C-alpha positions in Angstrom: 25.5 130.0 102.9 28.1 132.2 104.4 28.8 135.3 102.3 32.6 135.0 102.8 32.5 131.4 101.7 30.5 132.3 98.6 33.0 135.1 97.8 35.9 132.6 98.2 34.2 130.1 95.9 33.6 132.9 93.3 37.3 133.9 93.4 38.4 130.3 93.1 36.2 129.8 90.1 37.1 133.2 88.7 33.5 134.3 88.5 31.6 137.1 90.1 29.8 136.7 93.4 26.6 137.6 91.5 27.2 134.7 89.1 27.2 132.3 92.1 24.1 133.8 93.7 22.2 133.9 90.4 23.3 130.5 89.2 20.7 128.3 87.4 21.0 125.4 85.0 19.3 127.1 82.1 21.6 130.2 82.1 24.7 128.0 82.3 23.5 125.8 79.4 22.8 128.9 77.3 26.2 130.4 78.2 28.1 127.2 77.2 26.1 126.8 73.9 26.8 130.4 72.9 30.4 130.7 74.0 32.1 127.3 74.1 33.1 127.0 70.4 34.4 130.5 70.3 36.4 130.0 73.5 38.3 127.1 72.1 38.7 128.6 68.6 36.5 126.2 66.7 35.2 127.4 63.4 33.1 124.9 61.4 33.5 125.6 57.7 31.6 122.6 56.4 28.1 121.4 55.9 27.5 118.1 57.9 25.1 116.9 55.3 27.7 117.3 52.6 30.2 115.3 54.7 27.5 112.6 55.2 26.9 112.4 51.5 30.6 112.1 50.8 30.8 109.2 53.3 27.9 107.5 51.6 29.6 107.8 48.2 32.8 106.3 49.6 30.8 103.4 51.0 29.1 102.9 47.7 32.5 102.8 45.9 33.8 100.2 48.4 30.7 98.0 48.0 31.1 98.2 44.2 34.7 97.1 44.5 34.0 94.3 46.9 32.7 91.7 44.4 35.7 92.2 42.2 38.0 91.7 45.1 36.2 88.5 46.1 36.5 87.2 42.5 40.2 87.9 42.5 40.6 86.1 45.9 38.7 83.0 44.6 40.8 83.0 41.4 44.0 83.2 43.5 42.9 80.4 45.8 42.0 78.2 42.8 45.4 78.8 41.2 47.1 77.9 44.5 45.0 74.7 44.8 46.0 73.7 41.2 49.6 74.2 42.0 49.5 71.9 45.0 48.1 69.0 42.9 
């Protein structure tokens, strides 16, 4: 490829000419993995396993409340049916 064109592409992408010439997929992947979170200011201060366990506990509580909600719904429907008679 023409050297001037490569230089123009490098300037447009705001990278060095050497970066264009030495480009390979592995180096790009490594660069992104090592720098992306820092570039956007992300700082993870939690353990994903702890968050998963919290979600499981919330689901457990919901499933435990579900039968009571169903009983209340049935009782309300029975009451409404009696009132219609």
